[in-house]
C-alpha positions as CSV (number, residue, x, y, z in Angstrom):
1,X,30.3,118.8,59.4
2,X,32.1,116.1,61.2
3,X,30.0,117.7,64.4
4,X,26.4,117.6,62.9
5,X,27.3,114.1,61.4
6,X,27.8,112.6,64.6
7,X,25.2,114.0,66.3
8,X,22.5,112.8,63.7
9,X,24.6,109.2,64.0
10,X,23.1,109.9,68.1
11,X,19.9,110.4,66.8
12,X,19.8,107.1,64.2
13,X,21.5,104.8,67.4
14,X,18.6,105.8,69.7
15,X,16.0,105.4,66.7
16,X,17.5,101.9,65.7
17,X,17.5,100.6,69.6
18,X,14.2,101.2,70.0
19,X,13.1,99.6,66.4
20,X,14.8,96.7,66.7
21,X,13.0,95.5,69.9
22,X,9.2,96.3,68.7
23,X,7.1,94.4,66.4
24,X,7.5,95.6,62.5
25,X,4.8,96.5,61.1
26,X,6.1,97.5,57.5
27,X,9.3,95.0,55.6
28,X,12.4,96.5,55.3
29,X,13.0,98.0,51.2
30,X,14.6,95.5,48.9
31,X,18.2,95.5,49.1
32,X,18.5,95.2,53.3
33,X,20.4,92.0,53.9
34,X,17.8,90.8,57.2
35,X,16.4,87.2,57.4
36,X,13.3,86.1,55.9
37,X,11.1,86.3,59.2
38,X,11.2,90.2,59.7
39,X,10.1,90.8,56.6
40,X,7.2,89.1,57.7
41,X,7.0,91.7,60.2
42,X,7.3,89.6,62.7
43,X,9.9,90.8,66.1
44,X,13.5,89.7,64.4
45,X,14.5,86.3,65.4
46,X,18.5,87.4,65.8
47,X,17.6,89.9,68.3
48,X,19.0,88.5,71.8
49,X,16.8,84.8,70.3
50,X,17.4,81.5,72.4
51,X,20.1,78.9,71.6
52,X,17.6,77.2,70.4
53,X,16.1,79.6,67.5
54,X,19.5,81.0,66.5
55,X,19.1,78.0,62.9
56,X,15.4,79.8,62.5
57,X,17.2,82.7,59.8
58,X,20.9,83.2,58.5
59,X,22.3,85.8,60.3
60,X,24.1,88.6,58.3
61,X,27.6,89.2,58.5
62,X,30.1,91.9,59.5
63,X,31.0,92.6,56.5
64,X,27.2,93.6,55.7
65,X,27.7,96.9,57.4
66,X,29.1,98.2,55.7
67,X,27.0,97.6,52.4
68,X,24.0,99.6,53.3
69,X,23.3,102.6,51.9
70,X,21.7,104.2,55.0
71,X,23.3,105.0,58.5
72,X,20.3,103.6,60.0
73,X,20.8,100.3,57.9
74,X,24.3,99.7,58.7
75,X,23.3,100.4,62.9
76,X,20.2,98.1,62.5
77,X,22.5,95.2,61.0
78,X,25.4,96.1,63.7
79,X,22.5,95.4,66.5
80,X,21.4,92.1,64.9
81,X,26.0,90.5,65.2
82,X,25.9,92.3,68.5
83,X,23.0,90.7,69.9
84,X,24.2,87.0,68.5
85,X,27.7,87.8,69.4
86,X,29.7,86.1,72.6
87,X,32.5,87.9,74.0
88,X,35.4,86.7,71.8
89,X,33.1,87.4,68.6
90,X,32.9,90.8,70.0
91,X,36.1,91.5,70.8
92,X,36.9,90.5,67.3
93,X,34.6,93.1,65.2
94,X,35.4,95.5,67.9
95,X,39.4,95.1,66.7
96,X,37.9,96.0,63.2
97,X,36.3,98.9,64.0
98,X,38.2,100.9,66.5
99,X,41.2,100.9,64.0
100,X,38.1,102.1,61.4
101,X,39.4,105.2,59.1
102,X,35.4,106.0,59.5
103,X,34.9,108.0,62.7
104,X,31.0,106.7,62.3
105,X,32.5,103.2,62.4
106,X,35.4,103.3,65.0
107,X,32.8,105.1,67.4
108,X,29.3,104.8,66.3
109,X,28.9,101.4,65.0
110,X,32.1,100.1,67.6
111,X,29.9,101.4,70.5
112,X,27.0,99.2,69.8
113,X,29.4,96.1,69.9
114,X,30.8,97.6,72.8
115,X,27.2,98.1,74.5
116,X,26.6,94.6,74.2
117,X,30.3,93.5,75.8
118,X,29.1,95.7,78.3
119,X,26.0,93.8,78.7
120,X,27.9,90.2,78.7
121,X,30.6,91.2,80.9
122,X,31.7,94.7,82.6
123,X,35.0,94.2,83.6
124,X,36.0,92.4,80.0
125,X,34.3,95.3,78.2
126,X,36.8,97.6,80.8
127,X,40.2,95.4,80.6
128,X,39.7,95.5,76.4
129,X,39.1,99.3,76.5
130,X,42.0,99.7,78.9
131,X,44.4,97.7,76.5
132,X,43.2,98.8,73.1
133,X,45.8,100.0,71.2
134,X,44.5,103.7,70.7
135,X,44.8,106.9,71.6
136,X,44.6,108.0,75.4
137,X,41.8,110.5,74.4
138,X,39.3,107.7,72.8
139,X,40.4,105.3,75.3
140,X,39.1,107.4,77.8
141,X,36.2,108.2,75.9
142,X,35.0,104.8,75.7
143,X,35.8,104.2,79.6
144,X,33.3,107.2,80.1
145,X,30.9,105.4,77.8
146,X,30.8,101.9,79.5
147,X,30.7,103.7,83.4
148,X,27.7,105.7,81.7
149,X,26.4,102.6,80.9
150,X,27.3,100.2,83.6
151,X,25.8,103.3,86.3
152,X,22.2,102.3,85.3
153,X,22.0,98.5,86.6
154,X,25.0,99.0,89.0
155,X,25.3,101.9,90.4
156,X,27.0,101.6,93.5
157,X,29.8,98.8,91.5
158,X,30.2,101.4,88.8
159,X,30.8,104.3,91.4
160,X,33.7,102.1,93.0
161,X,35.1,101.7,89.8
162,X,35.8,105.6,89.4
163,X,37.1,105.7,93.0
164,X,39.9,103.9,92.4
165,X,40.9,105.5,88.8
166,X,44.2,106.4,89.1
167,X,44.0,109.0,86.3
168,X,43.0,112.4,87.8
169,X,41.9,113.5,84.4
170,X,39.8,110.6,83.4
171,X,38.1,110.3,87.1
172,X,37.0,113.9,86.5
173,X,36.2,113.4,83.3
174,X,33.8,110.1,83.7
175,X,32.5,112.0,86.9
176,X,31.6,115.1,85.0
177,X,29.7,113.1,82.8
178,X,27.8,110.8,85.8
179,X,27.0,113.7,87.7
180,X,25.2,115.1,85.0
181,X,23.4,111.9,84.3
182,X,19.6,112.1,85.3
183,X,20.0,108.1,85.8
184,X,22.3,109.1,88.4
185,X,19.7,111.2,90.2
186,X,17.6,108.4,90.6
187,X,19.8,106.2,92.6
188,X,20.1,109.0,95.2
189,X,24.2,108.6,94.9
190,X,24.8,111.8,93.6
191,X,26.5,112.8,96.9
192,X,28.6,109.5,97.3
193,X,29.8,110.1,93.5
194,X,30.5,113.8,94.8
195,X,32.6,112.4,97.9
196,X,35.0,110.7,95.2
197,X,35.4,113.6,93.1
198,X,35.8,115.5,96.2
199,X,36.2,119.2,95.7
200,X,36.2,119.1,91.9
201,X,32.4,117.0,92.9
202,X,31.4,119.9,94.4
203,X,32.1,122.3,91.3
204,X,30.2,120.3,89.2
205,X,27.2,119.9,91.1
206,X,27.2,123.7,92.0
207,X,27.7,124.4,88.4
208,X,25.1,121.5,87.3
209,X,22.8,123.2,89.3
210,X,23.1,126.6,87.9
211,X,22.5,125.5,85.1
212,X,19.2,124.1,85.7
213,X,18.0,127.6,86.3
214,X,17.1,130.4,84.4
215,X,20.5,131.9,82.8
216,X,19.9,135.4,84.3
217,X,18.9,134.0,87.5
218,X,21.8,132.2,87.8
219,X,24.1,134.7,86.9
220,X,22.3,137.0,89.4
221,X,23.0,134.0,91.7
222,X,26.4,133.1,91.0
223,X,27.6,137.2,92.0
224,X,27.1,135.6,95.5
225,X,29.4,133.1,95.4
226,X,33.5,133.3,95.8
227,X,36.6,132.2,94.1
228,X,36.2,128.9,91.4
229,X,32.2,128.4,92.1
230,X,31.5,132.6,91.4
231,X,33.7,131.8,88.3
232,X,31.9,129.0,86.6
233,X,28.8,129.8,88.1
234,X,29.3,133.1,85.9
235,X,30.7,131.7,82.8
236,X,28.0,129.3,82.4
237,X,25.1,131.5,82.9
238,X,26.1,134.0,80.5
239,X,27.2,131.8,78.0
240,X,23.8,130.2,78.0
241,X,22.2,134.1,78.6
242,X,24.2,135.0,75.5
243,X,22.4,132.5,72.7
244,X,19.2,133.3,74.3
245,X,19.5,136.9,74.2
246,X,22.3,139.0,73.5
247,X,21.0,142.2,74.2
248,X,20.2,141.9,77.8
249,X,23.6,140.6,78.9
250,X,25.3,142.9,77.2
251,X,23.6,145.4,79.0
252,X,23.7,144.0,82.2
253,X,27.5,142.7,82.4
254,X,28.1,146.8,80.9
255,X,26.5,147.5,84.2
256,X,28.5,145.3,86.7
257,X,30.5,147.3,89.1
258,X,33.5,144.6,89.0
259,X,35.5,146.4,86.1
260,X,37.9,143.2,85.9
261,X,34.9,141.0,85.8
262,X,33.2,143.1,83.4
263,X,36.3,142.9,81.2
264,X,36.4,139.5,81.3
265,X,32.9,138.6,80.7
266,X,32.9,141.1,78.1
267,X,36.1,139.1,76.3
268,X,34.1,136.0,76.2
269,X,31.7,137.3,74.4
270,X,33.4,139.1,71.9
271,X,35.5,136.0,71.6
272,X,31.5,134.3,71.2
273,X,30.3,136.8,68.6
274,X,33.7,136.5,66.4
275,X,33.1,133.1,65.8
276,X,29.4,134.4,64.6
277,X,29.7,137.5,62.9
278,X,33.6,138.6,63.3
279,X,32.8,141.9,61.6
280,X,30.2,142.8,64.3
281,X,32.9,141.2,67.4
282,X,35.0,144.0,65.8
283,X,32.3,146.7,65.9
284,X,32.2,145.2,69.9
285,X,36.1,146.1,70.1
286,X,35.8,149.6,69.3
287,X,32.7,150.2,70.8
288,X,33.3,149.1,74.6
289,X,37.9,149.0,74.0
290,X,39.2,150.8,71.9
291,X,42.7,150.9,72.9
292,X,42.4,146.9,73.4
293,X,44.8,145.6,71.3
294,X,44.9,141.5,72.8
295,X,41.1,141.8,71.7
296,X,41.3,143.2,68.3
297,X,43.6,140.7,68.0
298,X,41.8,138.0,69.0
299,X,38.7,139.3,66.6
300,X,41.3,139.6,63.2
301,X,42.5,136.0,64.3
302,X,39.1,134.6,64.5
303,X,38.2,136.5,61.3
304,X,41.2,135.4,59.3
305,X,40.3,131.7,59.7
306,X,36.7,131.9,58.5
307,X,37.6,134.0,55.7
308,X,41.1,135.1,54.2
309,X,39.9,137.4,51.6
310,X,37.3,139.8,54.2
311,X,40.2,139.4,56.8
312,X,43.0,141.1,54.0
313,X,41.5,144.6,54.3
314,X,41.3,144.9,58.3
315,X,44.9,142.9,58.5
316,X,46.1,145.5,56.3
317,X,45.1,148.3,58.4
318,X,46.1,146.7,61.7
319,X,49.9,146.0,60.2
320,X,49.5,149.9,58.7
321,X,48.6,151.2,62.0
322,X,50.7,149.2,64.2
323,X,53.7,147.5,62.4
324,X,52.9,144.0,63.9
325,X,53.5,141.4,61.1
326,X,52.8,138.0,62.8
327,X,48.6,138.7,62.2
328,X,49.5,139.4,58.0
329,X,51.9,135.8,58.8
330,X,48.6,134.1,60.2
331,X,46.5,135.1,57.1
332,X,49.4,133.9,55.0
333,X,49.3,130.5,56.8
334,X,45.8,130.2,56.1
335,X,45.5,131.5,52.4
336,X,47.9,128.6,51.7
337,X,46.6,126.2,52.7
338,X,44.0,126.3,50.6
339,X,45.4,128.6,47.3
340,X,49.1,128.4,48.0
341,X,50.2,130.1,44.0
342,X,47.9,133.0,45.1
343,X,49.1,133.5,48.1
344,X,52.8,133.4,46.8
345,X,51.7,135.8,43.9
346,X,50.1,138.3,46.7
347,X,53.8,138.3,49.1
348,X,55.5,139.1,45.6
349,X,53.5,142.7,45.5
350,X,54.6,144.2,49.5
351,X,58.0,145.6,50.6
352,X,60.9,143.4,51.8
353,X,59.7,143.3,55.7
354,X,56.4,142.4,54.7
355,X,57.1,140.5,52.3
356,X,59.1,138.5,55.0
357,X,56.3,137.8,57.4
358,X,54.0,136.5,54.8
359,X,56.5,134.0,53.0
360,X,56.9,133.1,56.5
361,X,53.5,132.0,56.9
362,X,53.3,130.6,53.4
363,X,55.9,128.1,54.5
364,X,53.9,127.0,57.2
365,X,50.8,126.6,55.7
366,X,51.7,125.3,52.5
367,X,54.2,122.3,54.0
368,X,50.9,121.6,55.7
369,X,47.9,121.2,52.7
370,X,51.1,119.9,50.6
371,X,54.3,118.2,51.8
372,X,56.3,117.4,48.4
373,X,55.4,121.0,47.0
374,X,55.6,123.5,50.0
375,X,59.3,121.8,50.9
376,X,60.1,122.0,46.9
377,X,59.3,125.7,47.3
378,X,60.7,126.2,50.6
379,X,64.1,125.3,49.3
380,X,64.3,126.4,46.1
381,X,64.1,130.2,47.9
382,X,67.5,130.1,49.8
383,X,65.4,131.8,52.7
384,X,66.6,130.6,56.5
385,X,63.5,132.2,58.0
386,X,61.2,130.0,55.3
387,X,63.6,127.3,56.0
388,X,63.0,127.2,59.8
389,X,59.2,127.2,59.5
390,X,59.3,124.2,57.3
391,X,61.6,122.5,60.0
392,X,59.2,123.7,62.8
393,X,56.1,121.6,61.0
394,X,57.7,118.8,58.9
395,X,58.2,116.2,61.8
396,X,54.5,116.4,62.9
397,X,53.4,115.8,58.9
398,X,55.8,113.5,57.5
399,X,58.3,111.8,60.1
400,X,60.3,110.6,56.6
401,X,60.6,113.2,55.1
402,X,61.7,115.3,58.1
403,X,64.5,112.5,58.7
404,X,66.1,113.1,54.9
405,X,66.1,116.7,55.6
406,X,68.0,116.3,58.4
407,X,70.3,113.7,56.4
408,X,71.0,116.7,54.0
409,X,71.4,119.9,56.2
410,X,74.4,121.0,57.4
411,X,73.9,123.2,59.7
412,X,73.9,122.8,63.1
413,X,70.8,125.0,64.3
414,X,68.6,123.1,61.6
415,X,70.1,119.7,63.0
416,X,69.3,120.9,66.5
417,X,65.9,121.6,65.7
418,X,65.2,118.7,63.2
419,X,66.3,116.1,66.0
420,X,64.1,117.3,68.9
421,X,61.1,117.3,66.5
422,X,61.8,113.8,64.8
423,X,62.6,112.5,68.6
424,X,59.6,113.6,70.2
425,X,57.0,112.5,67.2
426,X,59.1,108.9,67.2
427,X,58.0,108.9,71.3
428,X,54.3,109.3,70.5
429,X,54.5,106.3,68.9
430,X,56.6,104.3,70.9
431,X,59.0,105.7,73.4
432,X,61.0,102.9,73.8
433,X,62.1,102.8,69.9
434,X,62.5,106.7,70.0
435,X,65.1,106.1,73.0
436,X,67.2,103.4,71.0
437,X,66.8,105.9,67.7
438,X,67.8,108.5,69.4
439,X,70.9,106.7,71.0
440,X,73.2,107.2,67.5
441,X,72.9,111.1,67.8
442,X,74.4,110.9,70.8
443,X,77.2,113.7,69.9
444,X,75.0,115.8,67.8
445,X,73.5,119.5,68.8
446,X,70.2,118.9,70.6
447,X,70.7,115.3,71.6
448,X,69.8,116.3,75.4
449,X,67.3,118.5,74.5
450,X,65.6,115.3,72.3
451,X,66.2,112.7,75.2
452,X,64.2,115.0,77.4
453,X,61.3,114.7,75.2
454,X,61.5,111.4,74.7
455,X,61.7,110.3,78.7
456,X,59.2,113.0,79.2
457,X,56.5,111.1,76.2
458,X,58.2,107.8,77.8
459,X,56.8,108.3,81.2
460,X,53.3,109.0,79.7
461,X,52.9,106.1,78.1
462,X,55.0,103.4,80.9
463,X,56.1,105.4,84.0
464,X,58.0,102.1,85.0
465,X,60.1,101.6,82.1
466,X,61.4,105.1,81.8
467,X,62.0,104.9,85.3
468,X,64.4,101.8,85.4
469,X,66.1,103.5,82.2
470,X,66.2,106.5,84.2
471,X,67.9,104.2,87.4
472,X,70.9,102.4,84.9
473,X,71.7,106.3,84.4
474,X,71.7,107.7,87.6
475,X,74.9,109.3,88.0
476,X,74.8,110.4,84.0
477,X,74.3,114.1,84.3
478,X,72.1,114.3,80.8
479,X,69.1,112.4,82.9
480,X,69.0,113.9,86.3
481,X,66.7,116.4,85.6
482,X,64.9,114.1,84.2
483,X,63.5,112.2,87.3
484,X,60.6,115.2,88.1
485,X,59.3,114.5,84.7
486,X,59.2,110.7,85.0
487,X,57.8,111.2,88.8
488,X,54.7,113.5,87.5
489,X,54.0,111.3,84.6
490,X,53.7,108.2,86.6
491,X,51.6,109.9,89.2
492,X,49.2,110.5,87.0
493,X,48.7,106.8,86.3
494,X,49.4,105.4,89.6
495,X,49.9,107.8,92.1
496,X,50.9,104.8,95.0
497,X,53.6,103.5,93.2
498,X,55.2,106.9,91.7
499,X,55.4,107.8,95.7
500,X,57.0,104.4,96.0
501,X,59.1,105.0,93.2
502,X,60.6,108.5,94.5
503,X,61.4,107.1,97.8
504,X,63.2,104.5,96.7
505,X,65.5,107.3,95.1
506,X,68.6,108.5,97.0
507,X,67.9,111.0,99.3
508,X,69.5,114.8,97.9
509,X,68.4,116.7,94.9
510,X,66.8,114.2,92.5
511,X,64.5,112.7,95.1
512,X,63.4,116.1,96.1
513,X,62.0,117.5,92.8
514,X,60.5,114.1,92.2
515,X,58.7,114.7,95.1
516,X,57.7,118.1,94.5
517,X,56.5,116.7,91.3
518,X,54.2,114.3,92.5
519,X,52.8,116.4,95.5
520,X,52.0,119.0,92.9
521,X,50.1,116.1,91.0
522,X,48.2,114.5,93.8
523,X,47.6,117.1,96.0
524,X,44.0,117.7,94.8
525,X,42.8,113.5,95.8
526,X,45.5,112.9,98.2
527,X,46.2,115.8,100.0
528,X,47.8,113.8,103.1
529,X,50.2,112.0,101.2
530,X,50.8,115.3,98.7
531,X,52.3,116.8,102.5
532,X,54.0,113.7,103.2
533,X,56.0,114.4,100.2
534,X,57.9,117.2,101.5
535,X,59.8,115.4,104.1
536,X,61.9,114.4,100.9
537,X,62.4,118.0,99.9
538,X,65.3,119.9,101.4
539,X,64.0,123.3,103.6
540,X,64.5,125.2,100.9
541,X,62.4,123.6,98.6
542,X,60.0,122.2,101.4
543,X,59.4,126.0,102.1
544,X,58.4,127.2,98.6
545,X,56.3,124.2,97.8
546,X,54.3,124.6,100.6
547,X,53.3,128.5,100.1
548,X,52.9,127.5,96.6
549,X,50.4,124.8,97.3
550,X,49.0,127.0,99.9
551,X,48.4,129.5,97.0
552,X,46.8,126.8,95.2
553,X,44.7,125.5,97.6
554,X,43.0,129.0,98.5
555,X,42.4,129.3,94.7
556,X,40.0,126.6,94.8
557,X,38.3,127.3,98.4
558,X,38.9,131.3,99.3
559,X,37.0,131.3,102.1
560,X,39.1,128.1,103.8
561,X,42.4,130.0,104.1
562,X,42.7,129.5,107.7
563,X,41.8,125.7,107.4
564,X,44.8,125.4,104.7
565,X,47.4,127.8,107.5
566,X,46.4,124.5,109.5
567,X,46.7,122.1,107.3
568,X,49.9,122.8,105.8
569,X,51.1,123.9,109.2
570,X,52.7,127.2,107.7
571,X,54.8,129.4,109.5
572,X,53.3,133.0,111.1
573,X,55.7,134.7,108.0
574,X,54.1,132.0,105.5
575,X,50.5,132.9,106.7
576,X,50.5,136.8,106.6
577,X,52.1,136.2,103.6
578,X,49.2,134.3,102.3
579,X,46.6,136.4,103.8
580,X,48.2,139.8,102.5
581,X,47.7,137.7,98.8
582,X,44.1,136.9,99.1
583,X,43.2,140.1,100.6
584,X,45.0,141.9,97.5
585,X,43.0,139.5,95.1
586,X,39.5,139.9,96.9
587,X,38.4,141.2,93.5
588,X,37.7,137.7,91.6
589,X,39.3,137.0,88.5
590,X,39.1,134.9,85.9
591,X,39.8,134.8,82.1
592,X,38.3,132.9,79.9
593,X,40.5,132.4,77.4
594,X,43.2,130.5,79.7
595,X,41.3,128.9,81.9
596,X,42.9,125.1,81.1
597,X,40.9,122.0,80.1
598,X,36.7,124.1,79.3
599,X,35.9,125.4,76.4
600,X,32.4,126.5,75.2
601,X,30.5,124.0,73.2
602,X,28.0,124.6,70.1
603,X,25.3,125.0,72.9
604,X,27.0,127.8,74.6
605,X,27.4,125.7,77.9
606,X,30.5,125.4,79.6
607,X,31.9,121.6,79.3
608,X,35.4,119.7,80.3
């Protein structure tokens, strides 16, 4: 429902944008708070009016947006206000909007004001979003919106901005969006952006070109490719084709000669079918892969997520046949989120072995749906396994409750688990505060694991401060293995700064580990700097890292093996090992269930 609302709101935004720029032939209905000249049918005086005309009609107030009875009217008022606001006013309104609990306000309405800020000063809009107190995911999404708007009026400047982005994830996220935007194609600058994105840009364009073709033709063309291009091409083509003609694509896939590719694509199709009709998906498993327990588990998990009562007899039959109970535990978790008392009653009908698995599942679901009741129920059972489940999830749900529970429990293992989880959740909010809080538990079990999590999270938020803390404790064994985590987190945000920091470390194992972390983080965008990192490693570490990097490069471009051998200056033994590995994997494998960073959208197209 949420995605339907967001989709609807995009349509409303488009309609509103057109509406406010043309003459209105009909007055609005009573209740819409607008100026009198709008009601008379004239072009809205508040839309991009000159300073001399601003006194002609009173502007609506920011609070008036939320008073409107429809999304269209809320957007209409937002456009009026945005059009008449200066930069400080726009930023003030955005401060309120981006922290609103309503997703329509903190994204759609916020984007109206953000677009006006872009219109006035692109760099000010970027600076504002980069420093906004919101999640990194939302910052990246807004930055992607900004650059997508920027590309329309100054494409070369926008591409230059993308070139200088430090974050590999953000750069490729924006790049993928721009390369799919026909606006960039009209400027003739696609090749320039492809160069900025390197191999990833080429992969995006290859995928985009195949998506423009008929899915059946795109599939046959993808079979002529190699490596990741082949995998991506087949994946996109099959996803689109299955939406149009599932029987045709199923027949074509079953006719494939490559058994590994056939099975992986069939798994993808069964997974897709399980979201729409899990019973039909289960029938596909029984018809084509009756011995494949993993596929059956996958479908039963999807069925449980859709309808617990429908899934119950299938899960019971699976448990009876296999003796496995984790699917039963998953079903109990889903059931207890909606009706914990009915789930508890059902658990009491089971034998001891199955009852314990079911109770564990109830604990995880109950603590999510009603933490107070769930904790009271779990504590009343005197059941260690149930309490383990509560401890696993409670810090993610209510950190104060988890702290109180840690103070009540005497078990060292439970204290360990809670300390690690609580410190991690605190670090996600404020790593420095979490670090200071954790210091008072130095002698508690779990301290070192908790410290590791805090420093790693700190490195993601503020790697420079995390690095300063590590240098203070450089001789402390508790901290030594954390240098590589900070190096990796820093390299994600600012590779040059991370490289400089690693090179400032004393020569030795700590510096070698950190250099290896940076190397594997930056090689896609800067292979030369990545190779230079090996100079800081021991011979043994460097040799292993060199061969691993070669294999990763080969996975991207399997037809460039000799270039890779030369680039990395592999020894004859390493080169032979790489060639042998490539020969053994000449069957192009891909598994749609484990590809990182990709998923199928509702339209059946793979997106990043």
